[in-house]
ZAPAVEX-390475 format. One record per residue (C-alpha): residue number from 0; x, y, z. Coordinates in steps of 0.25 Angstrom, whole numbers, plus 2048, in hexadecimal, padded with zeros to 3 digits. Each point is the difference from the previous one (the first is absolute). Example, Ala and Ser with C-alpha at 12.3 -4.5 7.8 and 13.67 -1.06 7.14 Angstrom:
<site><pos>0</pos><px>831</px><py>7EE</py><pz>81F</pz></site>
<site><pos>1</pos><px>806</px><py>80E</py><pz>7FE</pz></site>
REM end
This chain:
<site><pos>0</pos><px>800</px><py>800</py><pz>7FF</pz></site>
<site><pos>1</pos><px>80D</px><py>80A</py><pz>803</pz></site>
<site><pos>2</pos><px>804</px><py>7FE</py><pz>7F3</pz></site>
<site><pos>3</pos><px>7F1</px><py>802</py><pz>7FB</pz></site>
<site><pos>4</pos><px>800</px><py>80F</py><pz>808</pz></site>
<site><pos>5</pos><px>80E</px><py>801</py><pz>7FA</pz></site>
<site><pos>6</pos><px>7FC</px><py>7FF</py><pz>7F2</pz></site>
<site><pos>7</pos><px>7F4</px><py>80A</py><pz>802</pz></site>
<site><pos>8</pos><px>808</px><py>80A</py><pz>805</pz></site>
<site><pos>9</pos><px>809</px><py>7FF</py><pz>7F4</pz></site>
<site><pos>10</pos><px>7F4</px><py>801</py><pz>7F8</pz></site>
<site><pos>11</pos><px>7FB</px><py>80C</py><pz>808</pz></site>
<site><pos>12</pos><px>80D</px><py>807</py><pz>7FE</pz></site>
<site><pos>13</pos><px>801</px><py>7FD</py><pz>7F3</pz></site>
<site><pos>14</pos><px>7F3</px><py>805</py><pz>7FC</pz></site>
<site><pos>15</pos><px>803</px><py>80E</py><pz>808</pz></site>
<site><pos>16</pos><px>80D</px><py>801</py><pz>7F9</pz></site>
<site><pos>17</pos><px>7F8</px><py>7FF</py><pz>7F2</pz></site>
<site><pos>18</pos><px>7FF</px><py>80B</py><pz>7F6</pz></site>
<site><pos>19</pos><px>7F4</px><py>809</py><pz>803</pz></site>
<site><pos>20</pos><px>7FB</px><py>800</py><pz>7F2</pz></site>
<site><pos>21</pos><px>7F1</px><py>803</py><pz>7FD</pz></site>
<site><pos>22</pos><px>7F7</px><py>7F4</py><pz>801</pz></site>
<site><pos>23</pos><px>7F2</px><py>7FB</py><pz>802</pz></site>
<site><pos>24</pos><px>7FA</px><py>801</py><pz>80C</pz></site>
<site><pos>25</pos><px>7F2</px><py>7FD</py><pz>7FF</pz></site>
<site><pos>26</pos><px>7F9</px><py>7F5</py><pz>809</pz></site>
<site><pos>27</pos><px>800</px><py>7F2</py><pz>7FA</pz></site>
<site><pos>28</pos><px>7F2</px><py>7FC</py><pz>7FB</pz></site>
<site><pos>29</pos><px>7FA</px><py>7F2</py><pz>802</pz></site>
<site><pos>30</pos><px>803</px><py>7FD</py><pz>7F3</pz></site>
<site><pos>31</pos><px>80E</px><py>801</py><pz>801</pz></site>
<site><pos>32</pos><px>802</px><py>7F7</py><pz>80B</pz></site>
<site><pos>33</pos><px>805</px><py>7F3</py><pz>7F8</pz></site>
<site><pos>34</pos><px>809</px><py>809</py><pz>7F9</pz></site>
<site><pos>35</pos><px>807</px><py>806</py><pz>80D</pz></site>
<site><pos>36</pos><px>802</px><py>7F3</py><pz>806</pz></site>
<site><pos>37</pos><px>809</px><py>7FB</py><pz>7F1</pz></site>
<site><pos>38</pos><px>806</px><py>80D</py><pz>7FE</pz></site>
<site><pos>39</pos><px>801</px><py>807</py><pz>80C</pz></site>
<site><pos>40</pos><px>80C</px><py>809</py><pz>7FC</pz></site>
<site><pos>41</pos><px>7F6</px><py>806</py><pz>7F6</pz></site>
<site><pos>42</pos><px>7F7</px><py>806</py><pz>809</pz></site>
<site><pos>43</pos><px>80D</px><py>807</py><pz>809</pz></site>
<site><pos>44</pos><px>7F9</px><py>80D</py><pz>808</pz></site>
<site><pos>45</pos><px>7F2</px><py>7FD</py><pz>7FD</pz></site>
<site><pos>46</pos><px>7F6</px><py>800</py><pz>80D</pz></site>
<site><pos>47</pos><px>7FA</px><py>7F2</py><pz>803</pz></site>
<site><pos>48</pos><px>7F5</px><py>7FE</py><pz>80B</pz></site>
<site><pos>49</pos><px>7FE</px><py>7F3</py><pz>803</pz></site>
<site><pos>50</pos><px>7FA</px><py>7F6</py><pz>80B</pz></site>
<site><pos>51</pos><px>808</px><py>7F5</py><pz>803</pz></site>
<site><pos>52</pos><px>804</px><py>7F5</py><pz>80C</pz></site>
<site><pos>53</pos><px>80F</px><py>800</py><pz>807</pz></site>
<site><pos>54</pos><px>807</px><py>7F3</py><pz>800</pz></site>
<site><pos>55</pos><px>80C</px><py>805</py><pz>804</pz></site>
<site><pos>56</pos><px>805</px><py>80C</py><pz>808</pz></site>
<site><pos>57</pos><px>80D</px><py>805</py><pz>805</pz></site>
<site><pos>58</pos><px>804</px><py>80E</py><pz>807</pz></site>
<site><pos>59</pos><px>80C</px><py>806</py><pz>7FF</pz></site>
<site><pos>60</pos><px>806</px><py>80D</py><pz>802</pz></site>
<site><pos>61</pos><px>7F3</px><py>806</py><pz>803</pz></site>
<site><pos>62</pos><px>7FA</px><py>7FB</py><pz>7F2</pz></site>
<site><pos>63</pos><px>7F7</px><py>7F5</py><pz>7FD</pz></site>
<site><pos>64</pos><px>802</px><py>7F4</py><pz>7F5</pz></site>
<site><pos>65</pos><px>7F6</px><py>7FA</py><pz>7FC</pz></site>
<site><pos>66</pos><px>7FC</px><py>7F5</py><pz>7F8</pz></site>
<site><pos>67</pos><px>7F1</px><py>7FE</py><pz>7FB</pz></site>
<site><pos>68</pos><px>7F8</px><py>7FA</py><pz>7F8</pz></site>
<site><pos>69</pos><px>7F6</px><py>80A</py><pz>7F8</pz></site>
<site><pos>70</pos><px>7F7</px><py>7F6</py><pz>7F9</pz></site>
<site><pos>71</pos><px>7FB</px><py>7FA</py><pz>80E</pz></site>
<site><pos>72</pos><px>7F7</px><py>7F6</py><pz>7F9</pz></site>
<site><pos>73</pos><px>80B</px><py>7F8</py><pz>7F9</pz></site>
<site><pos>74</pos><px>80B</px><py>804</py><pz>808</pz></site>
<site><pos>75</pos><px>807</px><py>806</py><pz>7F6</pz></site>
<site><pos>76</pos><px>807</px><py>80E</py><pz>7FB</pz></site>
<site><pos>77</pos><px>80C</px><py>800</py><pz>809</pz></site>
<site><pos>78</pos><px>803</px><py>80E</py><pz>805</pz></site>
<site><pos>79</pos><px>80B</px><py>806</py><pz>808</pz></site>
<site><pos>80</pos><px>7FB</px><py>80C</py><pz>807</pz></site>
<site><pos>81</pos><px>80A</px><py>80A</py><pz>807</pz></site>
<site><pos>82</pos><px>7FB</px><py>809</py><pz>80B</pz></site>
<site><pos>83</pos><px>806</px><py>809</py><pz>807</pz></site>
<site><pos>84</pos><px>7F7</px><py>802</py><pz>80C</pz></site>
<site><pos>85</pos><px>800</px><py>7F5</py><pz>80B</pz></site>
<site><pos>86</pos><px>7F3</px><py>808</py><pz>808</pz></site>
<site><pos>87</pos><px>7F8</px><py>7F5</py><pz>7FC</pz></site>
<site><pos>88</pos><px>802</px><py>7F1</py><pz>803</pz></site>
<site><pos>89</pos><px>801</px><py>7F7</py><pz>7F5</pz></site>
<site><pos>90</pos><px>7FF</px><py>7F2</py><pz>801</pz></site>
<site><pos>91</pos><px>7FF</px><py>7F3</py><pz>7F9</pz></site>
<site><pos>92</pos><px>7F3</px><py>7FD</py><pz>7F9</pz></site>
<site><pos>93</pos><px>7FA</px><py>80F</py><pz>802</pz></site>
<site><pos>94</pos><px>7F8</px><py>804</py><pz>7F6</pz></site>
<site><pos>95</pos><px>805</px><py>80E</py><pz>7F9</pz></site>
<site><pos>96</pos><px>7FC</px><py>80C</py><pz>7F9</pz></site>
<site><pos>97</pos><px>80D</px><py>807</py><pz>7F9</pz></site>
<site><pos>98</pos><px>802</px><py>80D</py><pz>7F9</pz></site>
<site><pos>99</pos><px>80C</px><py>7FF</py><pz>7F9</pz></site>
<site><pos>100</pos><px>80A</px><py>804</py><pz>7F4</pz></site>
<site><pos>101</pos><px>807</px><py>7F5</py><pz>7F7</pz></site>
<site><pos>102</pos><px>80E</px><py>7FF</py><pz>801</pz></site>
<site><pos>103</pos><px>802</px><py>7F4</py><pz>7F7</pz></site>
<site><pos>104</pos><px>803</px><py>7F1</py><pz>800</pz></site>
<site><pos>105</pos><px>805</px><py>7FC</py><pz>80D</pz></site>
<site><pos>106</pos><px>80A</px><py>7F2</py><pz>7FE</pz></site>
<site><pos>107</pos><px>806</px><py>7F8</py><pz>80B</pz></site>
<site><pos>108</pos><px>801</px><py>7F2</py><pz>808</pz></site>
<site><pos>109</pos><px>7F6</px><py>7FA</py><pz>80A</pz></site>
<site><pos>110</pos><px>805</px><py>7F9</py><pz>80C</pz></site>
<site><pos>111</pos><px>801</px><py>7F2</py><pz>7F8</pz></site>
<site><pos>112</pos><px>80A</px><py>808</py><pz>7F5</pz></site>
<site><pos>113</pos><px>7F5</px><py>801</py><pz>7F7</pz></site>
<site><pos>114</pos><px>7FF</px><py>80B</py><pz>7F6</pz></site>
<site><pos>115</pos><px>7F4</px><py>80B</py><pz>804</pz></site>
<site><pos>116</pos><px>7FA</px><py>80B</py><pz>7F7</pz></site>
<site><pos>117</pos><px>7F6</px><py>809</py><pz>803</pz></site>
<site><pos>118</pos><px>7FA</px><py>80F</py><pz>7FD</pz></site>
<site><pos>119</pos><px>808</px><py>809</py><pz>80B</pz></site>
<site><pos>120</pos><px>7F9</px><py>80C</py><pz>804</pz></site>
<site><pos>121</pos><px>802</px><py>80D</py><pz>80A</pz></site>
<site><pos>122</pos><px>7F5</px><py>7FF</py><pz>809</pz></site>
<site><pos>123</pos><px>7FA</px><py>80F</py><pz>803</pz></site>
<site><pos>124</pos><px>7F6</px><py>7F9</py><pz>80A</pz></site>
<site><pos>125</pos><px>7FC</px><py>7F2</py><pz>804</pz></site>
<site><pos>126</pos><px>7F3</px><py>7FE</py><pz>808</pz></site>
<site><pos>127</pos><px>7FC</px><py>7F3</py><pz>807</pz></site>
<site><pos>128</pos><px>7F1</px><py>7FD</py><pz>7FB</pz></site>
<site><pos>129</pos><px>7F7</px><py>7F4</py><pz>803</pz></site>
<site><pos>130</pos><px>7FF</px><py>7F3</py><pz>7F9</pz></site>
<site><pos>131</pos><px>7F2</px><py>805</py><pz>7FB</pz></site>
<site><pos>132</pos><px>805</px><py>80D</py><pz>7FC</pz></site>
<site><pos>133</pos><px>80C</px><py>7F9</py><pz>7F9</pz></site>
<site><pos>134</pos><px>7F6</px><py>7F5</py><pz>7F9</pz></site>
<site><pos>135</pos><px>7F7</px><py>80C</py><pz>7FB</pz></site>
<site><pos>136</pos><px>7F1</px><py>7FE</py><pz>7FC</pz></site>
<site><pos>137</pos><px>7F9</px><py>800</py><pz>7F3</pz></site>
<site><pos>138</pos><px>7F2</px><py>804</py><pz>806</pz></site>
<site><pos>139</pos><px>7FA</px><py>801</py><pz>80E</pz></site>
<site><pos>140</pos><px>7F3</px><py>801</py><pz>805</pz></site>
<site><pos>141</pos><px>7FE</px><py>809</py><pz>80C</pz></site>
<site><pos>142</pos><px>7F5</px><py>7F9</py><pz>809</pz></site>
<site><pos>143</pos><px>802</px><py>803</py><pz>810</pz></site>
<site><pos>144</pos><px>7F6</px><py>7F8</py><pz>803</pz></site>
<site><pos>145</pos><px>7FC</px><py>7FB</py><pz>80E</pz></site>
<site><pos>146</pos><px>7F9</px><py>7F4</py><pz>806</pz></site>
<site><pos>147</pos><px>7FE</px><py>7FF</py><pz>80E</pz></site>
<site><pos>148</pos><px>7FD</px><py>7F3</py><pz>809</pz></site>
<site><pos>149</pos><px>7FD</px><py>805</py><pz>80D</pz></site>
<site><pos>150</pos><px>80C</px><py>805</py><pz>807</pz></site>
<site><pos>151</pos><px>80A</px><py>7FC</py><pz>7F3</pz></site>
<site><pos>152</pos><px>801</px><py>808</py><pz>7F3</pz></site>
<site><pos>153</pos><px>807</px><py>7FE</py><pz>7F4</pz></site>
<site><pos>154</pos><px>802</px><py>80B</py><pz>7F4</pz></site>
<site><pos>155</pos><px>804</px><py>7FB</py><pz>7F3</pz></site>
<site><pos>156</pos><px>809</px><py>80F</py><pz>7FB</pz></site>
<site><pos>157</pos><px>801</px><py>7FC</py><pz>7F1</pz></site>
<site><pos>158</pos><px>805</px><py>7F5</py><pz>7F8</pz></site>
<site><pos>159</pos><px>80B</px><py>801</py><pz>7F6</pz></site>
<site><pos>160</pos><px>802</px><py>7F9</py><pz>7F2</pz></site>
<site><pos>161</pos><px>80F</px><py>7FF</py><pz>7FD</pz></site>
<site><pos>162</pos><px>805</px><py>7F8</py><pz>7F4</pz></site>
<site><pos>163</pos><px>801</px><py>7F3</py><pz>807</pz></site>
<site><pos>164</pos><px>7F8</px><py>803</py><pz>80D</pz></site>
<site><pos>165</pos><px>7F3</px><py>803</py><pz>807</pz></site>
<site><pos>166</pos><px>802</px><py>808</py><pz>80E</pz></site>
<site><pos>167</pos><px>7F6</px><py>801</py><pz>80B</pz></site>
<site><pos>168</pos><px>803</px><py>80C</py><pz>80B</pz></site>
<site><pos>169</pos><px>7F9</px><py>7FC</py><pz>80B</pz></site>
<site><pos>170</pos><px>800</px><py>809</py><pz>80F</pz></site>
<site><pos>171</pos><px>7F9</px><py>7F6</py><pz>80C</pz></site>
<site><pos>172</pos><px>7FC</px><py>807</py><pz>80B</pz></site>
<site><pos>173</pos><px>7FD</px><py>7F9</py><pz>80E</pz></site>
<site><pos>174</pos><px>7F7</px><py>808</py><pz>809</pz></site>
<site><pos>175</pos><px>7FD</px><py>7F3</py><pz>80B</pz></site>
<site><pos>176</pos><px>808</px><py>7FF</py><pz>80D</pz></site>
<site><pos>177</pos><px>805</px><py>7F3</py><pz>7FB</pz></site>
<site><pos>178</pos><px>80B</px><py>7FA</py><pz>7F5</pz></site>
<site><pos>179</pos><px>7F9</px><py>7FF</py><pz>7F3</pz></site>
<site><pos>180</pos><px>805</px><py>7F4</py><pz>7F7</pz></site>
<site><pos>181</pos><px>7FE</px><py>804</py><pz>7F2</pz></site>
<site><pos>182</pos><px>805</px><py>7F8</py><pz>7F2</pz></site>
<site><pos>183</pos><px>7FF</px><py>80C</py><pz>7F5</pz></site>
<site><pos>184</pos><px>80D</px><py>7FB</py><pz>7FA</pz></site>
<site><pos>185</pos><px>7F8</px><py>7F2</py><pz>7FE</pz></site>
<site><pos>186</pos><px>7F4</px><py>806</py><pz>7F9</pz></site>
<site><pos>187</pos><px>7FC</px><py>7FE</py><pz>7F3</pz></site>
<site><pos>188</pos><px>7FC</px><py>807</py><pz>7F3</pz></site>
<site><pos>189</pos><px>7F5</px><py>7FA</py><pz>7F8</pz></site>
<site><pos>190</pos><px>7FD</px><py>805</py><pz>7F2</pz></site>
<site><pos>191</pos><px>7F7</px><py>7FA</py><pz>7F4</pz></site>
<site><pos>192</pos><px>7FF</px><py>7F3</py><pz>809</pz></site>
<site><pos>193</pos><px>80F</px><py>7FE</py><pz>801</pz></site>
<site><pos>194</pos><px>806</px><py>801</py><pz>80E</pz></site>
<site><pos>195</pos><px>80E</px><py>806</py><pz>802</pz></site>
<site><pos>196</pos><px>808</px><py>7FF</py><pz>80D</pz></site>
<site><pos>197</pos><px>80B</px><py>809</py><pz>805</pz></site>
<site><pos>198</pos><px>80F</px><py>800</py><pz>7FB</pz></site>
<site><pos>199</pos><px>80C</px><py>801</py><pz>80B</pz></site>
<site><pos>200</pos><px>809</px><py>80D</py><pz>7FC</pz></site>
<site><pos>201</pos><px>80B</px><py>803</py><pz>80A</pz></site>
<site><pos>202</pos><px>800</px><py>80F</py><pz>7FB</pz></site>
<site><pos>203</pos><px>7F3</px><py>804</py><pz>806</pz></site>
<site><pos>204</pos><px>7FB</px><py>802</py><pz>80E</pz></site>
<site><pos>205</pos><px>7FA</px><py>7F3</py><pz>806</pz></site>
<site><pos>206</pos><px>7F2</px><py>802</py><pz>805</pz></site>
<site><pos>207</pos><px>801</px><py>7FB</py><pz>80F</pz></site>
<site><pos>208</pos><px>7F8</px><py>7F5</py><pz>805</pz></site>
<site><pos>209</pos><px>7FE</px><py>805</py><pz>80D</pz></site>
<site><pos>210</pos><px>7FB</px><py>80E</py><pz>803</pz></site>
<site><pos>211</pos><px>800</px><py>805</py><pz>80E</pz></site>
<site><pos>212</pos><px>7F5</px><py>806</py><pz>808</pz></site>
<site><pos>213</pos><px>7FE</px><py>80F</py><pz>7F9</pz></site>
<site><pos>214</pos><px>80A</px><py>7FF</py><pz>7F6</pz></site>
<site><pos>215</pos><px>800</px><py>801</py><pz>7F1</pz></site>
<site><pos>216</pos><px>808</px><py>7F8</py><pz>7F7</pz></site>
<site><pos>217</pos><px>803</px><py>802</py><pz>7F0</pz></site>
<site><pos>218</pos><px>806</px><py>7F8</py><pz>7F5</pz></site>
<site><pos>219</pos><px>800</px><py>7FD</py><pz>7F1</pz></site>
<site><pos>220</pos><px>7FD</px><py>7F2</py><pz>7FB</pz></site>
<site><pos>221</pos><px>803</px><py>7FC</py><pz>7F3</pz></site>
<site><pos>222</pos><px>7F8</px><py>7F7</py><pz>7F6</pz></site>
<site><pos>223</pos><px>804</px><py>7FC</py><pz>7F2</pz></site>
<site><pos>224</pos><px>7FB</px><py>80B</py><pz>7F5</pz></site>
<site><pos>225</pos><px>7F2</px><py>7FE</py><pz>7FD</pz></site>
<site><pos>226</pos><px>7F7</px><py>80A</py><pz>7F7</pz></site>
<site><pos>227</pos><px>7F9</px><py>80D</py><pz>804</pz></site>
<site><pos>228</pos><px>7F3</px><py>7FC</py><pz>7FE</pz></site>
<site><pos>229</pos><px>7FD</px><py>7FE</py><pz>80F</pz></site>
<site><pos>230</pos><px>800</px><py>7F5</py><pz>80B</pz></site>
<site><pos>231</pos><px>7FE</px><py>7FD</py><pz>810</pz></site>
<site><pos>232</pos><px>80A</px><py>7FF</py><pz>809</pz></site>
<site><pos>233</pos><px>7FC</px><py>7F9</py><pz>80E</pz></site>
<site><pos>234</pos><px>808</px><py>7FC</py><pz>80C</pz></site>
<site><pos>235</pos><px>7FD</px><py>7FB</py><pz>80E</pz></site>
<site><pos>236</pos><px>803</px><py>804</py><pz>80F</pz></site>
<site><pos>237</pos><px>7FE</px><py>7F9</py><pz>80E</pz></site>
<site><pos>238</pos><px>7FB</px><py>808</py><pz>80B</pz></site>
<site><pos>239</pos><px>804</px><py>7FD</py><pz>80F</pz></site>
<site><pos>240</pos><px>7F3</px><py>7F6</py><pz>800</pz></site>
<site><pos>241</pos><px>805</px><py>7F9</py><pz>7F4</pz></site>
<site><pos>242</pos><px>7F5</px><py>805</py><pz>7F7</pz></site>
<site><pos>243</pos><px>804</px><py>800</py><pz>7F1</pz></site>
<site><pos>244</pos><px>7FE</px><py>80D</py><pz>7FA</pz></site>
<site><pos>245</pos><px>800</px><py>803</py><pz>7F2</pz></site>
<site><pos>246</pos><px>803</px><py>80C</py><pz>7F9</pz></site>
<site><pos>247</pos><px>7FC</px><py>803</py><pz>7F1</pz></site>
<site><pos>248</pos><px>804</px><py>80A</py><pz>7F5</pz></site>
<site><pos>249</pos><px>7FA</px><py>802</py><pz>7F3</pz></site>
<site><pos>250</pos><px>80A</px><py>806</py><pz>7F8</pz></site>
<site><pos>251</pos><px>7F9</px><py>807</py><pz>7F2</pz></site>
<site><pos>252</pos><px>805</px><py>7FF</py><pz>7F2</pz></site>
<site><pos>253</pos><px>80C</px><py>80B</py><pz>7FE</pz></site>
<site><pos>254</pos><px>7F7</px><py>807</py><pz>7F5</pz></site>
<site><pos>255</pos><px>7F4</px><py>801</py><pz>80A</pz></site>
<site><pos>256</pos><px>809</px><py>809</py><pz>80B</pz></site>
REM end
């Protein structure tokens, strides 16, 4: 990794000593991403704003040296990010939003001696974001629909439809004097007679199955991507007397909202 840092510092120095001729600094477009990662030097000094997932990070002499996947879904488009600011703690597996300028192609070696090539950028800012922000929604249905069963209530805040997922945003409140056992993460979606079970995704906050008296809990529950034509979502909970309580929500079709 020290070799990685030394090579980065050398690349930065060479960039700083380069002749300051006029070059295109316009923002890189989505349609240019493939070309950028094929020929990084052609995009030198172009501004580049992107989201990524960190897979390697080092801090040295007041700067971060980050390797991250710009193509989060496919763990591709290796990007080396130099960030001269260590005020924000950045860790492996973090999702980040980066505003930067391209400095060209980085070439180096990994810990096994294999060649590493990547797009190298100088970051103006690196902001940590959530997984839900990184995997952006193509469409969203805002609901804020609440179902109440005695001293317990559940609010379905919204539903996101990403490229691969349907995300349920749920908040559950326990207004009783005892612990509430609830299984929102085991709820089911039913659409056009077909039932869908939730899918585990470690990137999202896990919904608690025990909510203490007087407390609320919230979480994101992912399912496979389904149509936006409307569906029902339901789950169960058990009060202090082991009575089963069902919370069911009807989510309208997107065009009806």
